[in-house]
Each structure stands twice: as C-alpha cells, then as structure tokens.
C-alpha positions as CSV (number, residue, x, y, z in Angstrom):
1,M,-26.1,73.8,-4.4
2,T,-28.1,73.1,-7.5
3,S,-27.1,70.8,-10.3
4,T,-27.8,71.1,-13.9
5,P,-30.3,68.7,-15.3
6,D,-29.1,65.9,-17.5
7,Y,-31.6,65.9,-20.3
8,G,-30.3,62.9,-22.2
9,S,-30.3,60.6,-19.2
10,Q,-34.1,60.4,-18.7
11,Q,-35.8,57.4,-20.2
12,G,-38.1,58.4,-23.1
13,S,-36.8,61.9,-23.2
14,Q,-37.5,63.5,-26.6
15,F,-35.0,66.4,-26.1
16,R,-33.7,67.8,-29.3
17,P,-31.7,71.0,-29.5
18,E,-33.4,73.8,-31.3
19,Y,-30.2,74.9,-33.0
20,E,-27.8,72.6,-34.9
21,P,-24.3,74.0,-35.5
22,P,-23.3,74.3,-39.2
23,A,-21.1,71.6,-40.7
24,W,-18.1,73.9,-41.0
25,H,-18.3,74.5,-37.2
26,V,-18.3,70.9,-36.4
27,D,-15.8,69.8,-39.1
28,P,-13.1,72.4,-40.0
29,A,-12.2,70.4,-43.1
30,Q,-15.6,71.5,-44.6
31,Q,-14.8,75.2,-43.9
32,Q,-14.4,77.0,-47.2
33,T,-13.6,80.5,-46.0
34,P,-12.0,81.5,-42.8
35,W,-14.5,82.1,-39.9
36,H,-13.2,85.7,-39.6
37,S,-13.6,86.4,-43.3
38,V,-16.6,88.2,-44.9
39,G,-16.4,86.1,-48.0
40,P,-13.9,84.9,-50.6
41,M,-11.3,87.6,-51.6
42,L,-11.5,88.2,-55.3
43,A,-8.3,88.7,-57.2
44,P,-7.9,92.1,-58.8
45,P,-8.5,92.3,-62.5
46,R,-5.6,91.5,-64.7
47,D,-5.3,95.1,-66.0
48,A,-5.4,96.7,-62.5
49,C,-2.4,98.6,-61.2
50,Q,0.2,96.0,-60.0
51,F,1.2,98.2,-57.1
52,C,-2.1,99.3,-55.6
53,G,-4.7,97.3,-57.5
54,G,-6.4,100.5,-58.6
55,L,-8.3,101.1,-61.9
56,P,-7.9,102.5,-64.5
57,A,-4.4,101.4,-65.3
58,A,-2.3,101.4,-68.5
59,H,0.4,99.0,-69.6
60,V,3.7,101.0,-69.7
61,D,7.4,100.4,-69.9
62,V,9.5,102.4,-67.4
63,R,13.2,102.3,-67.9
64,A,16.4,103.3,-66.2
65,H,19.9,103.4,-67.7
66,R,23.3,103.2,-66.1
67,G,26.2,104.2,-68.3
68,L,29.6,102.9,-67.3
69,V,32.9,103.8,-69.0
70,I,33.1,100.5,-70.9
71,W,29.5,99.0,-70.9
72,M,25.9,99.9,-70.2
73,Q,23.2,98.5,-68.0
74,W,19.4,98.7,-68.6
75,E,16.6,98.2,-66.2
76,T,13.0,97.9,-67.5
77,I,9.8,97.5,-65.6
78,S,6.8,96.6,-67.8
79,A,3.6,96.6,-65.9
80,Y,0.0,97.8,-65.6
81,L,0.2,101.0,-63.5
82,C,-2.3,103.6,-62.4
83,A,-1.5,107.3,-62.9
84,T,-0.2,107.9,-59.3
85,C,1.9,104.7,-59.0
86,G,3.2,105.0,-62.5
87,I,4.3,108.6,-62.2
88,A,6.0,107.9,-58.9
89,L,8.0,105.0,-60.6
90,I,8.9,107.2,-63.6
91,R,10.1,109.9,-61.3
92,K,12.3,107.5,-59.4
93,M,13.8,105.8,-62.4
94,T,14.3,109.0,-64.4
95,T,16.2,110.5,-61.6
96,K,18.3,107.4,-61.3
97,T,19.0,107.7,-65.1
98,L,19.9,111.4,-64.8
99,W,22.6,110.8,-62.3
100,Q,23.9,107.3,-63.4
101,G,23.2,107.3,-67.1
102,W,25.7,109.6,-68.7
103,W,29.0,108.1,-67.7
104,G,30.0,106.4,-71.0
105,V,30.3,107.6,-74.6
106,G,27.5,105.2,-75.9
107,S,25.3,106.1,-72.9
108,L,25.8,109.8,-73.5
109,I,24.9,109.6,-77.2
110,I,22.3,106.8,-77.3
111,G,21.4,105.1,-74.0
112,T,20.3,107.9,-71.8
113,P,18.4,110.0,-74.4
114,V,16.5,107.0,-75.6
115,T,15.6,106.1,-72.0
116,L,14.5,109.6,-71.1
117,L,12.3,109.8,-74.3
118,N,10.7,106.4,-73.5
119,N,9.9,107.5,-69.9
120,L,8.5,110.8,-71.3
121,S,6.1,108.9,-73.6
122,S,5.0,106.6,-70.7
123,Y,4.6,109.7,-68.5
124,L,2.4,111.4,-71.1
125,R,0.3,108.2,-71.4
126,L,-0.2,108.0,-67.7
127,R,-1.2,111.6,-67.4
128,Q,-4.2,111.0,-69.6
129,L,-5.7,108.5,-67.1
130,P,-8.1,109.7,-64.5
131,V,-7.1,109.4,-60.8
132,A,-7.5,105.9,-59.5
133,T,-8.3,104.7,-56.1
134,A,-6.4,101.9,-54.5
135,A,-8.0,98.5,-54.0
136,L,-9.3,97.6,-50.5
137,G,-6.4,97.0,-48.1
138,R,-3.7,98.4,-50.4
139,S,-2.3,101.9,-50.8
140,Q,-0.8,103.9,-53.6
141,V,2.9,104.7,-54.0
142,D,3.9,108.1,-52.7
143,L,4.5,110.4,-55.6
144,G,7.5,112.1,-54.0
145,R,9.0,115.3,-55.4
146,P,9.1,116.0,-59.1
147,V,12.3,115.1,-61.0
148,L,13.7,118.6,-61.2
149,E,13.3,119.1,-57.4
150,R,15.6,116.1,-56.6
151,P,19.2,117.0,-56.2
152,A,20.4,113.8,-57.9
153,A,18.9,114.9,-61.2
154,Y,21.4,117.8,-61.4
155,V,24.4,115.4,-61.5
156,A,23.5,115.1,-65.2
157,L,24.9,118.7,-65.7
158,I,28.5,117.4,-65.2
159,P,28.8,115.1,-68.2
160,L,26.5,117.3,-70.3
161,S,28.7,120.4,-69.7
162,W,31.8,118.2,-70.4
163,A,30.2,117.0,-73.7
164,T,29.3,120.6,-74.7
165,W,32.8,121.8,-74.0
166,L,34.3,118.9,-76.0
167,V,32.1,119.5,-79.0
168,T,32.7,123.2,-78.9
169,N,36.5,122.7,-78.8
170,L,36.3,120.2,-81.7
171,L,34.2,122.5,-83.8
172,T,36.3,125.6,-83.2
173,R,39.7,124.0,-84.1
C-alpha cells in the first residue's frame, strides 16, 4: 500500500500550488453572480412587451366592460405589448365584453360601444407593429381563435336583437 506524500511537512519545502482558486470560490460572500450563471441577467427595456419581453412593443389600453342591470364595471389593462400578446389580450377582453357588456341600459348605449371602439383602435395600432420575438426564457401568449370564431361573442346578439325590437316598436307606434 502506498501513501500520498505530505508536501507541506518536509523542512525547507518550497511547495507552492500552481493554481490558486478564485476569491469567490473560497469565500461565497464575494460571489457576485451565481456559479451556474453565464453572467448578470439584464432587465428587459422599459418599453418591451410586459408579457413576453419582446420588441417592438406599443403602449395600449385594452378594456373590458360588464353591464349589469343597475351598474357597470370596467376593466382596463394599460401596458406595453407586442403585436402577438396584445392581439391575444384584445381578443380575450373583447369577447368578454361581447357576452357580458350589454346587460344594462347605460351599457347598451354607451359602455359597450365605447369599449369596443377603444379595443378596435388598440388593435389597429398593434397591427402596424412588426412581429416581435420573445425575450430569452419567455414565451408569447397564444393568439387563440379570432373573436367571431368564439361562441361567447354571439351572446351579444340577444340584447342587440331585443334593443332592435324595442326601437322598432317605439318608432312604429
């Protein structure tokens, strides 16, 4: 059986290791980035998409409206969005407005039409942007189906047909 030599025990030995470990290896308090990291992670630019971090992005307001018999509720998301994430959000909130937004007189006349026009202007603004790629490690929101291919959007036909019938009867009397 052989034993390993003890280099430090010999008198007058001038043994010095050829490699000295870096300070962050010896003292973890001096470690600035994790050992497994390639480098410091940079924050995405302020005007990047807030969902996927992609560029280019535009600042838009996307709204949803819920009309109840007596009162109304508004939901607004104001954010920087790329074309893909923004259009997906507009589709979701517009569909929500189409099936929940018509159920009050004020909502039928003012709330829902204003919300739909606002979402249309945001949609047209986002359509002008080129397609963005998501930031590293993030993914874009799934577009989903267009608004008119979602069954919930057709619930809006019930109060619209009722309003048309009511206006027609009032004008013909």
